[in-house]
C-alpha positions as CSV (number, residue, x, y, z in Angstrom):
1,X,0.0,0.0,0.0
2,X,1.5,3.3,-1.0
3,X,1.4,5.9,1.8
4,X,3.7,8.6,0.5
5,X,2.3,12.0,-0.1
6,X,2.4,13.0,-3.7
7,X,3.3,16.6,-4.8
8,X,3.3,18.1,-8.2
9,X,4.8,21.5,-9.1
10,X,4.9,24.1,-11.8
11,X,2.0,26.4,-12.6
12,X,1.1,24.8,-16.0
13,X,1.3,21.3,-14.5
14,X,-1.1,22.2,-11.7
15,X,-3.5,24.0,-14.1
16,X,-3.6,20.8,-16.2
17,X,-4.2,18.7,-13.1
18,X,-7.1,20.8,-11.9
19,X,-8.6,20.8,-15.4
20,X,-8.3,17.0,-15.5
21,X,-10.4,16.9,-12.2
22,X,-7.5,15.5,-10.1
23,X,-8.3,15.6,-6.4
24,X,-5.9,18.3,-5.1
25,X,-5.7,18.5,-1.3
26,X,-3.9,21.8,-1.0
27,X,-1.8,24.3,-3.1
28,X,1.2,26.1,-1.6
29,X,1.9,29.4,-3.3
30,X,5.0,31.6,-3.0
31,X,4.2,34.9,-1.4
32,X,3.8,37.9,-3.8
33,X,3.6,35.6,-6.8
34,X,2.4,37.4,-10.0
35,X,2.0,36.9,-13.7
36,X,-0.6,36.0,-16.3
37,X,-0.2,32.3,-15.8
38,X,-0.6,32.6,-12.1
39,X,-3.7,34.7,-12.7
40,X,-5.1,31.8,-14.7
41,X,-4.3,29.3,-12.0
42,X,-5.8,31.6,-9.3
43,X,-9.1,31.7,-11.3
44,X,-9.2,27.9,-11.3
45,X,-8.4,27.7,-7.6
46,X,-11.3,30.0,-6.8
47,X,-13.6,28.2,-9.2
48,X,-12.9,24.8,-7.6
49,X,-12.5,26.1,-4.1
50,X,-9.2,24.5,-3.5
51,X,-7.4,25.2,-0.2
52,X,-4.3,27.3,-0.5
53,X,-1.5,28.5,1.7
54,X,0.9,31.3,0.9
55,X,4.4,30.3,2.0
56,X,8.1,31.5,1.7
57,X,10.0,30.2,-1.2
58,X,12.2,28.1,1.1
59,X,9.3,25.8,1.9
60,X,8.5,25.3,-1.8
61,X,12.2,24.4,-2.4
62,X,12.1,21.9,0.4
63,X,8.9,20.2,-0.9
64,X,10.0,20.2,-4.5
65,X,13.6,19.1,-3.6
66,X,14.9,22.3,-5.3
67,X,13.3,21.6,-8.7
68,X,11.7,24.3,-10.8
69,X,8.4,24.8,-9.0
70,X,7.7,28.3,-10.5
71,X,6.3,29.4,-7.1
72,X,3.6,26.8,-6.8
73,X,3.4,23.3,-5.4
74,X,0.2,21.2,-5.1
75,X,-0.4,18.2,-2.8
76,X,-2.5,15.5,-4.4
77,X,-4.9,13.5,-2.3
78,X,-4.1,9.8,-2.1
79,X,-7.9,9.0,-2.3
80,X,-10.7,10.0,-4.6
81,X,-13.5,11.8,-2.8
82,X,-17.1,10.9,-3.8
83,X,-19.9,13.3,-4.6
84,X,-22.3,13.8,-1.6
85,X,-25.5,13.1,-3.5
86,X,-24.2,10.0,-5.1
87,X,-22.9,8.7,-1.8
88,X,-26.2,9.3,0.1
89,X,-28.3,7.9,-2.7
90,X,-26.2,4.7,-2.9
91,X,-26.2,4.1,0.9
92,X,-29.9,4.7,1.3
93,X,-30.6,2.3,-1.6
94,X,-28.5,-0.5,-0.2
95,X,-28.7,-0.1,3.6
96,X,-31.7,-0.6,5.9
97,X,-30.2,1.7,8.6
98,X,-27.7,4.1,7.0
99,X,-25.0,5.4,9.3
100,X,-23.1,8.5,8.3
101,X,-20.4,10.4,10.1
102,X,-19.9,14.2,9.7
103,X,-16.7,15.8,11.0
104,X,-17.0,19.6,11.6
105,X,-13.5,20.9,11.2
106,X,-11.4,18.1,12.7
107,X,-7.9,19.5,12.0
108,X,-5.5,17.0,13.5
109,X,-4.5,14.4,11.0
110,X,-3.9,11.7,13.6
111,X,-7.3,12.2,15.1
112,X,-8.8,12.2,11.6
113,X,-7.0,8.9,10.7
114,X,-8.1,7.3,14.0
115,X,-11.7,8.3,13.4
116,X,-11.7,6.9,9.9
117,X,-10.3,3.6,11.3
118,X,-13.0,3.4,14.0
119,X,-15.7,4.4,11.5
120,X,-14.8,1.5,9.1
121,X,-14.7,-0.9,12.0
122,X,-18.2,0.1,13.3
123,X,-19.9,0.0,9.9
124,X,-20.2,3.6,9.0
125,X,-21.3,3.9,5.4
126,X,-19.9,7.3,4.6
127,X,-17.9,10.2,6.1
128,X,-18.6,13.8,5.2
129,X,-16.0,16.7,5.8
130,X,-15.9,20.3,4.8
131,X,-13.8,21.6,1.9
132,X,-11.9,24.0,4.0
133,X,-10.7,23.8,7.6
134,X,-10.5,20.0,7.7
135,X,-7.4,17.8,8.2
136,X,-6.0,16.5,4.9
137,X,-5.9,12.9,4.0
138,X,-2.1,12.5,3.7
139,X,0.4,9.8,4.5
140,X,0.0,10.3,8.3
141,X,-3.8,10.1,8.0
142,X,-3.6,6.9,5.8
143,X,-1.2,5.3,8.3
144,X,-3.2,6.2,11.3
145,X,-6.3,4.9,9.7
146,X,-4.5,1.5,9.0
147,X,-5.6,1.9,5.4
148,X,-9.3,2.3,6.3
149,X,-9.3,5.6,4.3
150,X,-9.2,3.4,1.1
151,X,-12.2,1.4,2.2
152,X,-14.9,3.9,3.3
153,X,-16.5,6.6,1.0
154,X,-15.5,10.1,2.0
155,X,-17.2,13.2,0.6
156,X,-16.0,16.8,0.8
157,X,-18.7,19.5,0.8
158,X,-18.6,23.3,0.6
159,X,-20.7,23.6,3.8
160,X,-21.7,21.0,6.4
161,X,-25.1,22.6,6.5
162,X,-25.7,21.6,2.9
163,X,-25.0,18.0,3.8
164,X,-27.3,18.2,6.7
165,X,-30.2,19.5,4.6
166,X,-29.7,16.7,2.1
167,X,-29.5,14.1,4.8
168,X,-32.6,15.3,6.6
169,X,-34.5,15.5,3.4
170,X,-33.5,11.8,2.8
171,X,-35.0,10.7,6.1
172,X,-31.7,10.6,8.1
173,X,-31.8,11.6,11.8
174,X,-29.0,14.0,12.8
175,X,-27.3,13.3,16.1
176,X,-24.8,15.8,17.5
177,X,-22.2,14.9,20.0
178,X,-21.9,17.9,22.4
179,X,-21.5,18.7,26.0
180,X,-24.1,21.4,25.7
181,X,-27.0,19.1,26.6
182,X,-28.4,17.0,29.5
183,X,-29.1,14.0,27.2
184,X,-26.9,11.0,27.6
185,X,-26.0,9.0,24.6
186,X,-27.4,6.0,26.4
187,X,-30.9,7.6,26.5
188,X,-31.3,8.1,22.7
189,X,-32.4,5.6,20.2
190,X,-29.6,5.1,17.6
191,X,-31.2,2.0,16.0
192,X,-32.4,3.9,13.0
193,X,-31.1,5.8,10.0
194,X,-28.7,8.4,11.4
195,X,-25.8,10.7,10.9
196,X,-23.5,11.5,13.8
197,X,-21.7,14.9,14.0
198,X,-18.4,15.3,15.8
199,X,-17.0,18.7,16.4
200,X,-13.6,20.3,16.3
201,X,-11.0,19.4,18.9
202,X,-11.0,22.9,20.4
203,X,-14.5,24.4,20.0
204,X,-16.8,21.5,19.3
205,X,-19.6,21.7,16.8
206,X,-20.4,25.1,15.2
207,X,-23.5,26.6,16.9
208,X,-25.3,27.1,13.6
209,X,-24.8,23.4,12.8
210,X,-25.7,22.3,16.3
211,X,-29.1,24.0,15.9
212,X,-29.9,21.7,13.0
213,X,-29.5,18.5,15.0
214,X,-32.5,16.3,15.7
215,X,-30.8,15.0,18.9
216,X,-28.0,16.4,21.1
217,X,-26.2,13.8,23.2
218,X,-23.1,13.6,25.4
219,X,-21.0,11.0,27.1
220,X,-21.0,10.9,30.9
221,X,-17.6,12.1,32.3
222,X,-17.0,10.7,35.8
223,X,-13.6,12.1,36.4
224,X,-12.2,15.7,36.7
225,X,-11.1,16.1,33.1
226,X,-13.8,18.0,31.2
227,X,-13.5,16.4,27.8
228,X,-12.3,13.4,25.8
229,X,-10.0,13.3,22.8
230,X,-12.3,13.6,19.8
231,X,-11.3,10.3,18.3
232,X,-11.9,8.5,21.6
233,X,-15.2,10.2,22.0
234,X,-16.2,9.3,18.4
235,X,-15.3,5.6,19.1
236,X,-17.6,5.6,22.2
237,X,-20.5,7.1,20.3
238,X,-20.1,4.7,17.4
239,X,-19.8,1.6,19.5
240,X,-22.9,2.6,21.5
241,X,-24.6,2.7,18.1
242,X,-23.2,-0.8,17.3
243,X,-24.5,-2.0,20.7
244,X,-28.0,-0.7,20.2
245,X,-28.2,-2.1,16.6
246,X,-26.9,-5.5,17.8
247,X,-29.3,-5.9,20.8
248,X,-32.0,-7.7,18.9
249,X,-29.6,-10.2,17.4
250,X,-27.9,-10.8,20.7
251,X,-31.1,-11.3,22.7
252,X,-31.4,-14.8,21.3
253,X,-28.3,-15.8,23.2
254,X,-29.3,-14.4,26.6
């Protein structure tokens, strides 16, 4: 399994990659870069809403190993993201109880990879992340996921809200993991079509997204620490979902 991060460089090369619909994770641009060809590239970046970062030339030289980068280096995603509508339609058509996972600006690549691994192990049918402000799927993410990133559909969307509207219109219940509630995860029925939202490591779920949830739930914390690592919390929520969905099949052995 190839885990190395792939970079391409040179303005024309990157323009061609975007035009060929290659999945570009991020573009690094030299500060104060100008010129007609760069203007053409910039238009494509804006059109396709590609994440960019303006960096000193030394960083570009390090990434490109001092080859002719022309002031621009792009990081290619090792996976192909799937279209949101196609993913939702396929899952709903093939699963009695769809289970989706939405990640609202999870920025740490190791947390992201660990979440993907747990999601695959717990039967999540699709993961949804925002276009900007989300951890990339790079070599570290792939390694931490133990390769699960290649096995589970992942969709990037402009706004998490758009995904929530589509999911709710498709009959999917939205469950938000948040400390801003009195409802325990163990008091909510998860044995139905649902999408779980996990929030950012530092600030949790965006308030405007939280308002859209059908259910708000939390994990009981019995110690003095006020929160769990997001990947650990996600695992606890997902395995409670597995437990509830397995109860009927397990009852025959009790």
